[in-house]
N, C-alpha and C positions, 0 to 999 in steps of 0.2 A: 324775177328777182324780187319784185314787190311782194308776191305771194309768199316766197321763202322768208322774207323779212317779217311778214305778218305772222307766220308760224312760230317765230321766235319772240313775238311781242308779248307784252304784259296783258294786252287786251285778249289775245288768243288764250292765254292761260286762264283769264277770268271766265271766258266763254266755256272752257273745259270744266272749271270749278262749278259754274252755274249748272251745266248739264249733269255733272256727277251728283250735285246736290239734289236736283229734281228727281234723278233716278233713285237715289237712296231714300228720299222721302216717299217716293211712289211705291217702293218695295215695302216700306213700313206701313204706309196707308195708301192702297191702290186708288182710292177716290181722289187723292191729291193730284194725280196725273190727268184728270179730265181737262182737256184743252180749254173748254169754255170757262170752267172754274178758274183755271190758271190765269187766263186773260182778265176776267172780271175781278179777280182777287187783287190785281195790281192797283185797283182804285183805293185800296186801304193804305198804300204807301207811296204812290207816285209823287205826292207832294214833297217827299224827301228828295226824290231825284230832281224835280224841278228846281228846288232851292239849291241843291248840290251843283247843278249845272252852272248857275251864276257864280257860286263860290269857287268853282274850278277856274273860271276866268280870272278871278281876283288872286287866287293862289299862284297863278302863272306869273303875276307881278311880284311875288314874294310878300304879298299882303295877307290880310285876314279880315273877315267880317262875320261875327257871330250874332249880329243883331237881326238877321233874317227871320228868326223864329218869332220875334216880337213884331216885325213888320207884317208877318202873316196875320196875326191876330188883329193888328191895327187896321189892315186893309179889310179884313172881314167885318169888323164892327163899323167901320166907316161906310162900307157898302150897305149894311143893314140899317144904320141910322139914317142914311140918305134916302133909302127907300121908304121908311116909315114917316119921314118928314115930307113925303110927297113927290120925290123925284122918280121918274121912270127907272126901271131896273137897269136899262142900258146906260143911263146917265150915272146911276149909282156905281155901276161897275167901272165906268170911266174915271169917276172921282177917286175910287179906291186905287186904281192903277196909277193915277197921277200922284197920289199920296205916297205909294210905294216908291215911285221913281224919285220923288222929291226927297224922301228919307235917305235913299241910297246916294243921291247927289250931295246931300249934306254930309254924309259920312265921308264921301270921297273928297269933298272940299277941305274938311278938317284934316284928313290923312295927308293930302297933297301939300298942305301949307304949314304943317308942323312936323317936328321930329319925334313926336310921341309914337310909340309902338301901336300899329293898327289894332292889335288885339285889345290893348287897354282902351283905345278910343271906342271901338265897337262894343266892348263890354259895357261901358257907360251908356252908349246909345241903346243897347238892348234893354237896360232898365228904364231908360227914358221913354222909349216907344211902348214898352209894356205898361208903364204908368199912364201914358197918354191914352192907350187903348182902354184901360180899365176905368180911368176917370173921365173920359170924354162925355159920356151921357150926363154925368153930374155937371160938368163944365158947361154944356149946352143949356141945361136948365138954369144955371146961375146967370148965364148971359141973356136969358129971356127968350130963347128960341121956343116956339110953340111945338108941341108934339101931339101926334094923333094917339088917342087912348089915354086912360087915367094914369096918374102918377108921373106924368112927364117922361122925358128920356131916361131918367134914373131908374125907372121900372125895368129897363132892359140891361142894366149894368151887369147883373150876374145870371139872369135867366136866359139870355140869348134872344135873338130875334127870329122867329119862325114865320110861316105864312108867306114865304117868298114865292114869286111866280113860277109856275111849272116849267115854262120855257127856259128859265134860268137854272132850276134844280136839275133839269134834264142834262145839263152839261156835266154834272157829277154823277148822275145815276143812269143815264142812257148810253147808247152806243150805236155803232154802225155794224150790223151783223154781230159777230162775236167779239168785236174789238170795242172796248169801252171808251167813251169820250175822253176821260182823264188820261188814258194811255196814248190816245191820238195826239192830244195837246202836248204831252211830254215828248213824244217822238218828233213832232214838228219843232219844238223849242230846242231839242238836242241837235237836230239837223242844222238849224239856224246858227246855234252857238258853235258847232263844229266848223261850219263854213266860215264863220267870223274869225275863228282862231287859226284855221289852216289856209284860208283862201283870200285873206285881206291884209292890207297894210296894218290895220288896227291890231290884228292878231300877232303880226311880227313885232309890233311895238310892245305888246304885252310880254312877249318872251324876252326882248332886249331889256326891258325894265327889270324883269325878274333876274336876269343874269347880272346886271349892274345898272342901277338907275343913273349913276354918274356918267358912265360910258354912253348910255342911251341919250342922255341930255347933251353930251358933247357932239354926238353924231346927228343932232338935229331933231331928235324925237321930242314931241311936246309932252313931257312927262306928266305935268300937272293936269293938263286937259285930258290925257288918256286915263289917268287914275280916277278923275271925277267921273268920266264916262263909264268905266268898267264897274265902279261902285253903284252908279245909277242903274246900270243894266241888272246888277244883282238885286237891287231894291225892287225893280220892276218884276223880276222873276219871283221874288219872295211874295209880292202882292198877288201874282198869278196863282202861286201855290195856295195862298190863303183863300182866294176866291174859289179855286177848285175844291178845297176842303169845305167851304161854305155850301157850295152846290151839292156836294156829296152827302153832307150831314143835314142838308135842307135847313140850316140854321146858322145865323151869323153870331159869332162869339169872340170875345176879346182874347180868349186863351187858346184858340185853335192853333195847333202846331207848336205849342210851348214845349212839348216833350221830344221834339224831333232833332235837337241840336247834335246829340251824340251820333245819331244815325247819319245826319248830313255830313259831318266832318269825316266819319268813318268811310262813307261812300266816296268822298273826294280822295282821301289818302289811299284807300284800297284800290281806287280806280287808276292809280299810277301817278298822281300829281305829287310834286316835291314841295314840302313845306318851306323850302328855301327859295322857291321861285324858279322860273325858267323852264319848267317841265310840267306838262299836264295833258290830259286826254279826256275829252267830253264823252267819247265812246266808252272809255274805261270807267268813267263815273256812272254812266248809264247802266253798264253791265254789273258794276259793283252794287248799285242801288237795287237792281233786280235780285241779285244774290242775297243781299242783306234782308230785303223784304220777304222773300220766300223762306229764308232761314228763320226769321221771326215767326212767320205763320206756321212753319213746320214745327218749331219748338212748342208753340202754344197748342197746336193740334196733338202733340205728344203728351200734353198735360203739364208741361213746365210752366210755372207761374210767371206772370208778367213782371214780378219783382226780380226774377233771376235772369230774364232775357237781357236787360241792360248790362249785366255782368259779363255775359257771353259776348255781346257786341263790343264791349270795352276790351275784352281779351283779344277779339279779332283785330281791333285797332292796334293794340300793343304788338301783337304778333306780326301784323303787316309792316309796321314801322321797323321792328327788329329785323324782319326778313329783308326789307329794302336796304337797311344799313349794312347788313351782312353781304348782300349782293354787291353793294357799292364798294365795300372793302375788298371783296374777291376780285372785282373788275379792276380796281386800282392795282392790286398785286399782280394780276395777270398782265396788265399793261406795262408795269415796271419790269416784269421778267422779260417781256417781249422786247422792250427798249434795251435792256441789258444785253440780251442775246444779240440783237442787231448791232449794238456797239462793239461787242466782242468780235463779231464777224468782220465788222469794218476794220478793227484794229489788226486782226489776223490777215486780212487781205492786204493791208498796207505793208505789213511786215513781210509778206511773201513777195 
């Protein structure tokens, strides 16, 4: 029964789409289907999937957080600045993760304690965190903190911070066998988030809040605390994505991940999450992220310019939303017809 249900699921359809996409791209360019290349090419886009996993949990509550792309850059530059200031890379990574967690917690606190739309709140936070990431080197110099190297921290403001330890950059550039480290990290996070959503009371709280926050509150769900926690998890995930990008590019920059917002939202919606809340799938997000990532790489390999790719991704997002709305309308009509038929049968039976 479960297997039959899986065959009718949105995730199964995404798996079919992903397989067809790879076959078509492989027919056009046979080198594209090299297994080792396919696996290691995921390092170019798994940061999108990592950030989308956290956003999936938030959208389950009917919320939204678009500040993750700025948290990526902020975590990256915080890690780099901490390292050049003399902190061991392990401590620098820990500081960056704490910053991401704190940024998400702050978002959740504001969302949970106001009636302002989360999209508006996190839009403001996106600009705030981007500004902090860009201006942090200058701010540190103004506060009198000493920096290694000429020009103070401000010298790193736009050039980025390179020279990071090899055992850190190996996280982004190395792998175990044919499987790259960034993909391993992504799979672990996806599995953890899926368990959190499907196998814990916290996951049930997320769904209840998405269906109706008021009803959830009346049934004893700690709505505010749950919202703060899920936004904190998203901030932590965005920081992980920023650090993975930092290790992959072997450089810490404040603008890492800045162009990933459209892909992140598309991966979540294409993955089966409802923007109205109460419905979401981490597995769907993972598969959708792979499909989008390989689509982008395939388009670039075919000679389509990077300026056109966002147009295609945006069209996929619009098409997905239209398809889901259409399927919802059809399901509603089908349910209404079934109810009407059942009612007629009941009336006929009573009349007999």
